[in-house]
DOTOR-92704 format. One record per residue (C-alpha): residue number from 0; x, y, z; residue in three letters. Coordinates in steps of 0.05 Angstrom, whole numbers, padded with zeros to 5 digits. Each point is the difference from the previous one (the first is absolute). Last residue first. Example, Ala and Ser with C-alpha at 12.3 -4.5 7.8 and 13.67 -1.06 7.14 Angstrom:
2
[atom 1, [00273, -00021, 00143], "Ser"],
[atom 0, [-00027, -00069, 00013], "Ala"],
This chain:
271
[atom 270, [03131, 02901, -00983], "Gly"],
[atom 269, [00070, -00026, 00000], "Gly"],
[atom 268, [00058, -00025, 00040], "Thr"],
[atom 267, [00057, -00048, -00018], "Ala"],
[atom 266, [00047, -00046, 00036], "Pro"],
[atom 265, [00059, -00029, -00039], "Ala"],
[atom 264, [00041, -00045, 00046], "Ser"],
[atom 263, [-00064, -00025, 00033], "Pro"],
[atom 262, [-00030, -00024, -00066], "Val"],
[atom 261, [-00073, -00007, 00020], "Arg"],
[atom 260, [00012, 00063, 00040], "Val"],
[atom 259, [-00054, 00043, -00031], "Asp"],
[atom 258, [-00024, 00060, 00041], "Leu"],
[atom 257, [-00069, 00025, -00017], "Tyr"],
[atom 256, [-00043, 00062, -00007], "Gly"],
[atom 255, [00052, 00047, 00026], "Val"],
[atom 254, [00001, 00055, 00052], "Ser"],
[atom 253, [00059, 00046, 00006], "His"],
[atom 252, [00068, 00005, 00034], "Asp"],
[atom 251, [00020, -00073, -00007], "Leu"],
[atom 250, [00067, -00021, 00029], "Ala"],
[atom 249, [-00027, -00040, 00059], "Gly"],
[atom 248, [-00050, -00034, -00045], "Leu"],
[atom 247, [00056, -00020, -00048], "Val"],
[atom 246, [00042, -00032, 00055], "Ala"],
[atom 245, [-00060, -00033, 00032], "Val"],
[atom 244, [-00020, -00031, -00067], "Ala"],
[atom 243, [00070, -00026, -00014], "Ala"],
[atom 242, [00004, -00034, 00068], "Ile"],
[atom 241, [-00068, -00031, -00011], "Ser"],
[atom 240, [00019, -00026, -00069], "Lys"],
[atom 239, [00063, -00032, 00029], "Ala"],
[atom 238, [-00040, -00033, 00055], "Arg"],
[atom 237, [-00055, -00023, -00047], "Ile"],
[atom 236, [00048, -00036, -00046], "Asp"],
[atom 235, [-00060, -00041, -00025], "Thr"],
[atom 234, [-00076, 00009, 00003], "Ile"],
[atom 233, [-00004, 00023, -00072], "Ala"],
[atom 232, [-00012, 00074, -00010], "Gly"],
[atom 231, [00015, 00045, 00059], "Leu"],
[atom 230, [-00041, 00060, -00023], "Arg"],
[atom 229, [-00005, 00052, 00055], "Val"],
[atom 228, [-00066, 00038, -00004], "Ser"],
[atom 227, [-00031, 00070, -00001], "Gly"],
[atom 226, [00060, 00033, 00034], "Val"],
[atom 225, [-00012, 00062, 00043], "Ser"],
[atom 224, [00065, 00035, 00021], "Pro"],
[atom 223, [00036, -00036, 00057], "Trp"],
[atom 222, [-00009, 00015, 00073], "Gly"],
[atom 221, [00002, -00074, 00014], "Gly"],
[atom 220, [-00069, -00011, -00031], "Ala"],
[atom 219, [-00041, 00064, -00005], "Gly"],
[atom 218, [-00060, -00040, -00021], "Asp"],
[atom 217, [00015, -00074, 00006], "Arg"],
[atom 216, [00034, -00036, -00057], "Leu"],
[atom 215, [-00030, -00046, -00053], "Gly"],
[atom 214, [00047, -00055, -00021], "Leu"],
[atom 213, [-00006, -00037, -00066], "Ile"],
[atom 212, [00018, -00073, -00009], "Ala"],
[atom 211, [00002, -00037, -00067], "Glu"],
[atom 210, [-00035, -00066, -00017], "Gly"],
[atom 209, [-00049, 00032, -00049], "His"],
[atom 208, [-00019, 00051, 00053], "Glu"],
[atom 207, [00012, -00014, 00074], "Ile"],
[atom 206, [-00014, 00059, 00046], "Thr"],
[atom 205, [00034, 00013, 00066], "Val"],
[atom 204, [-00032, 00056, 00040], "Thr"],
[atom 203, [00016, 00050, 00055], "Ala"],
[atom 202, [00075, -00006, 00001], "Val"],
[atom 201, [00036, 00052, 00042], "Gln"],
[atom 200, [00029, -00046, 00053], "Ser"],
[atom 199, [00027, -00046, -00054], "Arg"],
[atom 198, [00039, 00056, -00033], "Leu"],
[atom 197, [00044, 00022, 00058], "Ala"],
[atom 196, [00002, -00071, 00027], "Glu"],
[atom 195, [00032, -00025, -00063], "Thr"],
[atom 194, [-00044, -00047, -00039], "Leu"],
[atom 193, [00013, -00075, 00003], "Ala"],
[atom 192, [-00053, -00013, 00053], "Gly"],
[atom 191, [-00053, 00034, -00042], "Leu"],
[atom 190, [00018, -00045, -00058], "Leu"],
[atom 189, [-00030, -00058, 00040], "Thr"],
[atom 188, [-00070, 00027, -00010], "Val"],
[atom 187, [-00007, 00004, -00076], "Ala"],
[atom 186, [00050, -00056, -00003], "Gly"],
[atom 185, [-00054, -00048, 00023], "Val"],
[atom 184, [-00032, 00003, -00068], "Pro"],
[atom 183, [-00047, -00028, 00022], "Arg"],
[atom 182, [-00022, 00003, 00073], "Val"],
[atom 181, [00022, -00052, 00050], "Arg"],
[atom 180, [-00045, -00046, 00041], "Glu"],
[atom 179, [-00020, 00002, 00074], "Gly"],
[atom 178, [-00065, 00037, -00013], "Val"],
[atom 177, [-00027, -00022, -00066], "Arg"],
[atom 176, [00028, 00024, -00065], "Pro"],
[atom 175, [-00018, 00066, -00035], "Leu"],
[atom 174, [-00010, -00007, -00075], "Pro"],
[atom 173, [00058, 00034, -00037], "Gly"],
[atom 172, [00033, 00062, 00025], "Leu"],
[atom 171, [-00005, 00069, -00032], "Gly"],
[atom 170, [00005, 00041, 00064], "Arg"],
[atom 169, [00038, -00006, 00066], "Ile"],
[atom 168, [-00016, 00054, 00051], "Glu"],
[atom 167, [00055, 00028, 00044], "Pro"],
[atom 166, [-00005, -00002, 00076], "Leu"],
[atom 165, [00003, 00064, 00041], "Gly"],
[atom 164, [-00071, 00000, 00024], "Ala"],
[atom 163, [-00033, -00068, -00003], "Ala"],
[atom 162, [-00052, -00011, -00054], "Pro"],
[atom 161, [-00072, -00015, 00018], "Ser"],
[atom 160, [-00045, -00058, 00022], "Lys"],
[atom 159, [00056, -00049, 00008], "Gly"],
[atom 158, [00019, -00070, -00023], "Lys"],
[atom 157, [00060, -00039, 00025], "Glu"],
[atom 156, [00068, -00028, -00014], "Ile"],
[atom 155, [00003, -00002, -00076], "Val"],
[atom 154, [00072, -00021, -00014], "Arg"],
[atom 153, [00040, 00046, -00045], "Gly"],
[atom 152, [00067, -00012, 00034], "Leu"],
[atom 151, [-00001, 00068, 00035], "Ala"],
[atom 150, [-00068, -00015, 00029], "Asp"],
[atom 149, [-00067, 00009, -00033], "Val"],
[atom 148, [-00063, 00035, 00025], "Phe"],
[atom 147, [-00068, -00011, -00032], "Val"],
[atom 146, [-00050, 00055, -00014], "Val"],
[atom 145, [-00075, 00010, 00008], "Pro"],
[atom 144, [-00042, 00035, -00052], "Gly"],
[atom 143, [-00002, 00070, -00027], "Pro"],
[atom 142, [-00071, 00020, -00020], "Pro"],
[atom 141, [-00031, -00027, -00064], "Gly"],
[atom 140, [00011, 00026, -00071], "Gly"],
[atom 139, [00023, -00068, -00024], "Lys"],
[atom 138, [-00013, -00052, 00054], "Arg"],
[atom 137, [00059, -00010, 00045], "Val"],
[atom 136, [00065, -00039, -00005], "Pro"],
[atom 135, [00042, 00000, 00064], "Met"],
[atom 134, [00047, 00058, 00008], "Ser"],
[atom 133, [00072, -00019, 00015], "Val"],
[atom 132, [00042, 00019, 00059], "Trp"],
[atom 131, [00074, 00006, 00015], "Ala"],
[atom 130, [00055, -00022, 00049], "Ala"],
[atom 129, [-00043, -00033, 00053], "Pro"],
[atom 128, [00043, -00029, 00056], "Asp"],
[atom 127, [00005, -00075, 00008], "Arg"],
[atom 126, [-00004, -00018, 00073], "Glu"],
[atom 125, [00051, -00033, 00045], "Thr"],
[atom 124, [-00030, -00044, 00053], "Val"],
[atom 123, [00018, -00024, 00070], "Lys"],
[atom 122, [-00046, -00052, 00031], "Ile"],
[atom 121, [00011, -00020, 00073], "Thr"],
[atom 120, [-00035, -00059, 00032], "Val"],
[atom 119, [-00005, 00001, 00076], "Thr"],
[atom 118, [-00021, -00054, 00050], "Gly"],
[atom 117, [00052, -00027, 00050], "Pro"],
[atom 116, [00044, 00003, -00037], "Phe"],
[atom 115, [00023, 00039, -00061], "Ser"],
[atom 114, [-00019, -00016, -00071], "Arg"],
[atom 113, [00024, 00031, -00065], "Ser"],
[atom 112, [-00030, 00023, -00066], "Val"],
[atom 111, [00039, 00043, -00050], "Lys"],
[atom 110, [-00034, 00033, -00059], "Ala"],
[atom 109, [00018, 00027, -00068], "Ser"],
[atom 108, [-00027, 00045, -00055], "Ala"],
[atom 107, [-00070, 00006, 00028], "Ile"],
[atom 106, [-00049, 00042, -00042], "Arg"],
[atom 105, [-00027, -00057, -00041], "Pro"],
[atom 104, [-00012, -00046, 00060], "Leu"],
[atom 103, [00034, -00066, -00018], "Ala"],
[atom 102, [00056, 00020, 00047], "Glu"],
[atom 101, [-00047, -00012, 00059], "Val"],
[atom 100, [-00016, -00070, -00023], "Arg"],
[atom 99, [00073, -00017, -00012], "Ala"],
[atom 98, [00019, 00025, 00070], "Arg"],
[atom 97, [-00055, -00043, 00032], "Ala"],
[atom 96, [00024, -00061, -00037], "Ala"],
[atom 95, [00071, 00011, 00025], "Gly"],
[atom 94, [-00022, 00015, 00071], "Thr"],
[atom 93, [-00039, -00065, 00007], "Asp"],
[atom 92, [-00030, 00008, 00069], "Val"],
[atom 91, [00003, -00069, 00034], "Phe"],
[atom 90, [00039, 00022, 00062], "Thr"],
[atom 89, [-00046, 00059, 00011], "Leu"],
[atom 88, [-00062, -00044, 00005], "Ala"],
[atom 87, [-00055, 00044, -00030], "Asp"],
[atom 86, [-00042, 00037, 00052], "Gly"],
[atom 85, [00001, 00067, -00036], "His"],
[atom 84, [00002, -00014, -00075], "His"],
[atom 83, [00056, -00003, -00052], "Ile"],
[atom 82, [-00023, -00003, -00073], "Gly"],
[atom 81, [00052, 00051, -00019], "Ser"],
[atom 80, [-00050, 00036, -00046], "Ala"],
[atom 79, [-00047, 00016, 00057], "Ala"],
[atom 78, [00058, 00028, 00042], "Val"],
[atom 77, [00023, 00044, -00058], "Ile"],
[atom 76, [-00070, 00024, -00016], "Ala"],
[atom 75, [-00013, 00017, 00073], "Ala"],
[atom 74, [00065, 00040, 00004], "Val"],
[atom 73, [-00025, 00043, -00057], "Ser"],
[atom 72, [00039, 00008, -00064], "Val"],
[atom 71, [00023, 00069, -00022], "Gly"],
[atom 70, [00052, 00013, 00054], "Arg"],
[atom 69, [00019, -00066, 00032], "Thr"],
[atom 68, [00070, -00013, 00026], "Gly"],
[atom 67, [-00019, -00036, 00064], "Ser"],
[atom 66, [-00050, -00054, 00019], "Val"],
[atom 65, [-00007, -00034, 00068], "Glu"],
[atom 64, [-00043, -00062, 00007], "Val"],
[atom 63, [-00014, -00013, 00074], "His"],
[atom 62, [-00027, -00058, 00041], "Asp"],
[atom 61, [00021, -00058, -00044], "Val"],
[atom 60, [-00007, -00060, 00046], "Asp"],
[atom 59, [00057, -00025, 00044], "Leu"],
[atom 58, [-00032, 00011, 00069], "Ala"],
[atom 57, [-00067, -00023, -00028], "Ala"],
[atom 56, [00026, -00071, 00000], "Ser"],
[atom 55, [00008, -00038, -00064], "Glu"],
[atom 54, [00076, 00000, 00001], "Ile"],
[atom 53, [00003, -00015, 00075], "Val"],
[atom 52, [-00052, -00056, -00005], "Leu"],
[atom 51, [00037, -00029, -00060], "Trp"],
[atom 50, [00066, 00001, 00038], "Val"],
[atom 49, [-00032, -00034, 00060], "Leu"],
[atom 48, [-00031, -00054, -00044], "Gly"],
[atom 47, [00066, -00014, -00032], "Leu"],
[atom 46, [00034, -00003, 00068], "Ala"],
[atom 45, [-00053, -00049, 00025], "Gly"],
[atom 44, [00005, -00042, -00063], "Leu"],
[atom 43, [00075, -00004, 00007], "Phe"],
[atom 42, [-00003, -00016, 00075], "Ala"],
[atom 41, [-00051, -00056, -00011], "Ile"],
[atom 40, [00040, -00028, -00058], "Val"],
[atom 39, [00064, 00002, 00041], "Phe"],
[atom 38, [-00033, -00034, 00060], "Leu"],
[atom 37, [-00026, -00056, -00044], "Val"],
[atom 36, [00068, -00010, -00032], "Leu"],
[atom 35, [00035, 00000, 00069], "Arg"],
[atom 34, [-00050, -00052, 00025], "Leu"],
[atom 33, [00011, -00044, -00061], "Arg"],
[atom 32, [00075, 00004, 00010], "Arg"],
[atom 31, [-00007, -00016, 00074], "Gln"],
[atom 30, [-00042, -00061, -00016], "Gly"],
[atom 29, [00050, -00026, -00050], "Gln"],
[atom 28, [00056, 00011, 00051], "Glu"],
[atom 27, [-00038, -00040, 00053], "Arg"],
[atom 26, [-00012, -00058, -00048], "Val"],
[atom 25, [00074, -00001, -00019], "Val"],
[atom 24, [00022, 00004, 00073], "Ala"],
[atom 23, [-00046, -00057, 00020], "Val"],
[atom 22, [00027, -00043, -00056], "Arg"],
[atom 21, [00072, 00016, 00020], "Arg"],
[atom 20, [-00015, -00018, 00073], "Ala"],
[atom 19, [-00029, -00067, -00021], "Arg"],
[atom 18, [00060, -00015, -00044], "Ile"],
[atom 17, [00047, 00017, 00057], "Arg"],
[atom 16, [-00040, -00042, 00049], "Pro"],
[atom 15, [00007, -00062, -00046], "Asp"],
[atom 14, [-00067, -00029, -00007], "Ile"],
[atom 13, [-00019, -00064, 00041], "Pro"],
[atom 12, [-00031, -00059, -00038], "Glu"],
[atom 11, [-00074, -00004, 00012], "Lys"],
[atom 10, [-00015, 00018, -00072], "Ala"],
[atom 9, [00043, -00060, -00022], "Arg"],
[atom 8, [-00042, -00048, 00041], "Asp"],
[atom 7, [-00064, 00024, -00031], "Ser"],
[atom 6, [00031, -00006, -00069], "Ala"],
[atom 5, [00014, -00074, 00012], "Pro"],
[atom 4, [00073, -00022, 00008], "Pro"],
[atom 3, [00036, -00023, -00063], "Val"],
[atom 2, [00030, -00070, 00006], "Thr"],
[atom 1, [00061, -00016, -00041], "Thr"],
[atom 0, [00010, -00073, -00023], "Met"],
């Protein structure tokens, strides 16, 4: 018969020193791991707090917003459109969103927004230049009204009180669109870019009649004899028609009522 000693007697049995040492080492190692974890969390939170304080400090606020490239749009309008304010945290300035807001201005073709520490935001813009103007509808018999300016792509970029010297007038368009949208037909404006410089610089008006374009030239244009109009016809092959027109104008020795280059290989004059 085997006799099992009571539990109290077993507890009093001596523990092997190696086992005791191992247990102590395990407990000590667990404590050290917990201590390292606590110290890491404290250090991480401290560093995070320090970074936040630096970012939010006045030393890294937006102190200056510098704008370049403006001619027709005011600096104040550019800054307001960007949505960037003095005192904003420079690190959190969304340059992409600011660029998109500035480019939404009808007269702005492109924009670039950049940051430089400690506190400067730079906005560089490229403006759309007016290429022509269009009279806004007025009451019949009333005084001349305001005008709108359009760029070379036919986009309405701004309103004005009066025409700008040196720009041609576009006539015969459909209802004028809002600022930022394109006129119809847009070719009434884009044809200007296809003309030779010699002819384009002398254009006073572009009139659209029944889908065809007619140019009115300035008085004494290019030293040529007076020409009542230059009939381009459909808004196609504008470059070839322009070259033909300049050639005929340079050869004229008397005034004519019109120059027809609807068929550039067979120009004709009359009137």
